[in-house]
N, C-alpha and C positions, 0 to 999 in steps of 0.2 A: 470377671464376675458374671454369673449367669443371669438371665432375666429373672428367674425365680429368686435368686439371692438378692438381687437389687430390690425386688418387691418386698422381701422380708425386711431389709434395711430401712426402706421408706417407711413401712408401717411401724417398725420399732421406734423410729425417730418421732413418729406421731403419737406414741404411747399406746398402739393398737397391737393386741396379741397376734403373733405370727400365724397362730393355727387358723385364723380366720381369713388368710389372704388367699388370693386366687394363684394357684400353682401354674405358672406359664409354661413350664416343661411338659404339661399334659394337654390333651385336646380341649377345645372349647366345651365339650360335654362335661368336663370336670369342674366348670365354674359354678358359681352360686346360682341358686334359683331365686331370682330377685322377687318373684311373686310372693315369697314367704316373708319379705321384710315387713316388720310390724308397722312401720310408719310410711311405707311406700318408697323409701329410698333404696339404693342399691348397694352392692358391697364392693364397688370399685373406686379407685382414687381418680378424680377429675383434676386435670392440671390447668383447666381455664380459670379465669379470674372469678368466674361465678359458677356455681353448680349448674350442670346441664341435665336435661332430660328428668327422669323420675327423681334424680338425686337432689333436685332443687326443692323438694318438699321438706317441710320442717319436721325435725324429729319430735316425738311426743315429749321428749325432755331436751329442749334446745341446749346446745353447748356453744362455746366460743369459736369453734373450728369447723362447724357443720351447719351453718345457717345460710339461707339463700343469699347470693351476691355479697358474700362477706369480704370480697376483695382479696382474698389470699391467693397465692399462686398455685397452691396444692391442697385442695380441700380434702379432709379426712374421709375415709370410707364410713359407711353406716356400720355400727358395731352391735346392732340388736342380735341377740342370741338366735332368734328365728331367722335372721338373714344369714348369719355365719354358719349355722349348723348344717344346712343342706349341702355345703361344698363337699364334692366327691373326689377326694385325693386317694389314689389306690393304696390299699392296706389300712386306710383310716376307718374308724368305727363310730357308731352313734347308737344311742338308744332309739327304739321305734320299730315300725313295721307292723304288718298285720298278723296277729297270733290268735290262738284259741282263748277261751275263758281260762283264767288262772295262769296264763303264760306271759312271760316277759320277752320282748323282741330285742335283738341286737343286730344292727345292720352293718355290714362290712362292704366297703367300696372295692370293686374288682379292677383289674387291669383294663377292662373295657369301660371304666368310669360309670358303671351301674351298681346300684345297692342290691345286695342280697340279704335276706333276713334269716337269722337262726332263732327259733322259738325255744325257750327253756321254761318248764313248769316252775312255779314258785314252790319252794320246799315247805314242808309242813302240812297242816290240815286245812282243807277248804270245804265249807258246807255246800252241798249241791241243791239244786232246785227240788222242790217238792213234786211228787207225781201228780198227775191230774185227778180231778174229782172223779170218784167211782173206783179208784185203785187204792184200796186201803192197806194199812200196815199188816205185816205178816212175819212169821218165822218158819224156819225149816223149809223154805221154798227152794226152787232151783234157779240158777243163774248161769248163763254163758256169756262169753265176750266174742263179739263177731269181728272185731277189728276196728269198729267204729261206735258200736252200741253195746250196752249191757242189757241183756234181755232177762226179764224176771217173770217167772210164772208159778201159779199155784201156791201152796203153803197153807199154814194154819193161821187163820185170821183171828181177831179178837173174840169172835163167838161162833165162827163157822169155817169150814174149808173153802179156800179161795179158788174160783174157777176162771179167773181172768189173768192177763198178763200186760206187761208194758215194757217199753224199750227206752233206755236213758242214752242220749247222745252226749258223749263225753266233751267233744270239742265245742258244741253249741250250749251245753248245760240245759237241755230241754228233754221232755219226755213225750212219748206218743203211746196211746193205747193200742194193743195188738187186736186184730180182728177177732171175732168171736170163735171160740174152739168148736170142734165137731160136737154134736149133740151127745155122742156115745162117750166122750171123754169126760168122766166125772171129776169134780174137784178133788185134790189130794194133797198129801204132804209126805215127806220122807221118800219121795221119788227120785228119779235120776234124769239128767238132761245133758246132752252133749251137742256140740257145734261141729258141723261137717265141713264148714267152709262156705256154705250157701243156706243151710237150714239147721233148725234145732230139732233134735229128736228127743221126745219126752216119753218115758216108759215106767210102768210099775208105780209103786207107792201104796199109801193107805188112803182109801176112799171112805165115804160115809158108812159103808157096810163092811169095811175091813180091807185087807190087801187085795190089790188088783194086778192083773197081768196084761193090760192093753196099753196102747200108746198112740202117738200121732206125730206127724212131721209138720213143723211150721216153717214156711218159706219166707224169709225175711224181705227179699227184694220185692215179692208180690204181695206180701202181707196176707198169705192164705194158709189154711190148715188142710191136712190130708190124713185120714186114718192109716195106720200101717197094718201089715199082716199080723194075724193072730200068732202069739208066741207059744212055743212048746214048753216054756217054763211055767212052773206053778206060780200062782199069785204070791207077791212078796213086796215088802218095803225094807228100808235100811240095807239095801244092796248097794253095789257100786257099779259104775259103767265108764268106759273110756272110748274115745274115737281113735282109730288106728291110722286113719287116712283113707280107708275103704269100708271099714265095718265098725259097728258099735258092739263092743263086747261087754256083756253083763255077767256078773258073778256074785254068788253069796246072797245074804239077806235073811229075812225072817218072815214067816207067814204060813202058807198052806203047804209047805214042804213036809216031808216025812221027819218027825222029830221037832217041828216047828221052824228050826233054823235050817238054812239051805247050804249045800255043798256043791251045787252044780251051776252051770252057766251056759250061755249060748251066744252066738254072734249074729247080728242082723245086718244084712246088705241092703241099703236103701235103693240101690241101682235096680236090683232084681226083686226087691220087696220080699225077701226070703230070710228065714231063720235057719241056723245050723247049730245043733247041740255041740258043746265042747267036750272033749274027752275028760275022764275023771281027773281031778287034781289030787296032789298028795296032801292037801290040807283038809282039816276037819271042818265041819260046817260051822258058820258063824255069821253074825250080823255086823254091819258097819266095818267091813274091811276096807282098807285104803287100796286104791288102784291108780296106776299112772302108766303112761305109754312113753317109752324112751326112744322110739323110732324103730326099734327092732323087737322088743318084747313088752308084754304087759306085766307090770310088776304088782303083786298082791301082798299085802302085809297086815298083820294085826286083826283086830276084831274081837268079839266076845260072843259067848253062848251062855246065858244064865249068869252064874257067878264065876265062870271060867274065862280068863282074859288071855288071849293069844299073843305071843311075841314072835311066832315063826311066820315065814312067808315063802312064796314060790314065784317063778317066772313062766309065762306062757308065750310060746312062739307061734303066731298065727300061720307062718309059712309051713313049718314042720308039724304043726298041731301037737306039739309036745310040751309037757310041763317039766320044770327043773326046780327042785327044792333049793331054797336060798339059805344062807347062814342065818343064825338066829343071834340077836344082840344079847349082851349080858343084862341089859335093862329089862325090867318086868313088863308083861303085857298090860294093857290099860284101856279104859274107855275115855273118850272126850279129850284126846291130845290134839295138839296142833300138828298137822302133817302137810308137807308140801314137797314138791320137787324143787331143789335148789341147784339150778344148772341141770346136770345129768345125774345128780345124787338125790337120794330120798332122805328126808330128815323128819324126825318127830320129837316132841317135847311136851312136858306136863301131861295132865290127865289124872285119872284116878283108878284104883283097883281095890281088891279086898284089904290091902295093907293101908289104904288111905290115899291122899293126894300125893302124886308123884311130882318131884321137881327135878327131873333129869331127862335125858333124851339121847339120841344117837343119830349118826349119819352113815348111810350106806351108800358106797361107791365102789364100782367094779364088783368085787365079790366079798367084801369085808365091811364090818361095822367099826365106826370110830365114835367113842363117847363124846357127847357135847358137854363141856364144862358148865355146871349150872351157874347162873348169875348170882351176884350177891343180892341179898333180900332188898337192899336199898335201891337196886335197879329195878327188880320186878319179883313179886312173890308168886308162888305156885297158883296156876289157874286151871279151870276146868271149862270145857266148851268154849274156849277163847276163839277169837278170829285169827286165822293164820294165812300167810301168803309168802311169796318170794319174789325178789326182783332179779333173780338169776345168780346172785352171790351171797345173799343174806336170808335168813329165816326171820320173819316178822311175827310177833305174838302181841295181840292187842285185846284189852278188856276181858270179858268172861267172868266166871264165878270163882269167888274165894271161899274156901271152907273155913268158916269162923266157928270153931269148936262144935262142928256138926251142922251148923247153919250156913247154907249157901247164900252168899251176898255178892251182887254184882259190883265189880271194881273197874274203874277206868285206868288209863295209862297203859303203856306197852313198852316193849324192848325188842331189839334186832341183834341177831347173832350173825356175826360175819364168818363165813367159811375161809376167808382169806387170812384173817388175823386171829381166828378162834376166841374172839372177844365179844362181849355184850355191851350194848349202849342203850340208854333210855331213849324212848321216843318223846318228842315234845307233846305237851298236853294242850297247848293254846289252840283253841278252835276244834278240838276233838269232839265227836258226838257224845251223847250221854251213854254211860255204861250199858253193855248189852251182851248177850250170848246168842249163838245159833243164827247170827247174821250171815249174809252172803258177802262174798268178796270176789271182785273181778279185777285181775291185773291187766292194765291197758298197754303195758310196755313203758309207760311213763309214771304211772301212779296206781294205787290200789283204790278201787271204789268199794266202800263198806256201806251196805244198805240193809234196812229192816232189822229183824231179829227180836229176841225176847228182852223186854225191859221190865222193871219192877211194876207188876200188876197188869201188864198189857203187852202189846206188840208195837214195834216202832214202824213209822212210815217215813222216816227221814234218813239221811245218809251224809257221808262226806268222802272226799278224795284225799288220800295221804300220799305225798310225793317225798321219797327219802332224799 
């Protein structure tokens, strides 16, 4: 019989769970941390007639086998949970460790008899801290995710265009106000913002006097703003922008273009602080097109011009400076759908057009479209201007407007479409924010931060994190 087995037998004979024993087959580093014993005792068995050392202290609840000088030849070990739990036996686990807000820790004992911690976000909704005084609610603002913070800037406030910004730290559940913007950068909404890896580029939008075509760069590490070079593009809002790794590409929108809606675009290089016009695209002019970067090409899809709703798209390759028309889905064009990149595929769902509210969508992967089977109305009904995002394998749709016989009404609740199973599931509603539309969403890699947006009669200044 090994020493470890002998220890187990001894403890079992005393009515003590074997999981709390000291495994003598491992180094001393694997033994209990006696400092965590609630009553000052230790976790070892003493064979002397009386308890020795710290084990001689009386338990908070004395028993008949672990009192000082009880005269037995084999005193029982202390069995307090706080004393037993710290034992580090390789491959054993315990709850605990240092994790971020809204996360649970699980510690695993390694072969070196040291604990390592794995943090897992708690599933479902969690309300986040409110922003600091001076940073009010807003809708149609811009949001970027830096890898540790969600930066919010501009937008339509309750009575004016907002001119300030703030950053939310996901791990700490805290906010900080951004430094004051450049004087030349007016408040705006329906603008664009992209994250370059170290700075946020803000451009265009609709200011107090109408569409604008200026912008600025916000350096997050230094908390400083710098104006960027004048753009060759006409002033506009409702455009789209993406970051390719070296350039910000802007395309489409509506404003001071010929015919009001815009069909042109340009690339901005922050290193050289210069703009370059893009070649003409095969797409008609439109506002609110969807744009995404897949690592090789910029994908552009949808949008509208007046009462024309587009369902076509194209791809732009920055290396060859060439456009390629994309396939068109059978689903009709629309305004206000949920749109997101799900892995390397593009997905859209819901929205509205001249025919009314749409409750369908499609997924574009490679060079072909695949219809998304609509969910049962018991899972979620059709929505307009809902919040949408992806965790890499599913498309999430939450809240937004429901068309009730021609009247738009905000509705809560949401659903997720899995591209792996082609099935919809309802999202939990416990802890979700109040219903809203036109809020911002930032995917952190662990959860989606939903903040701000239009609520009944006002704009929201609160938010929540959803972890699938």
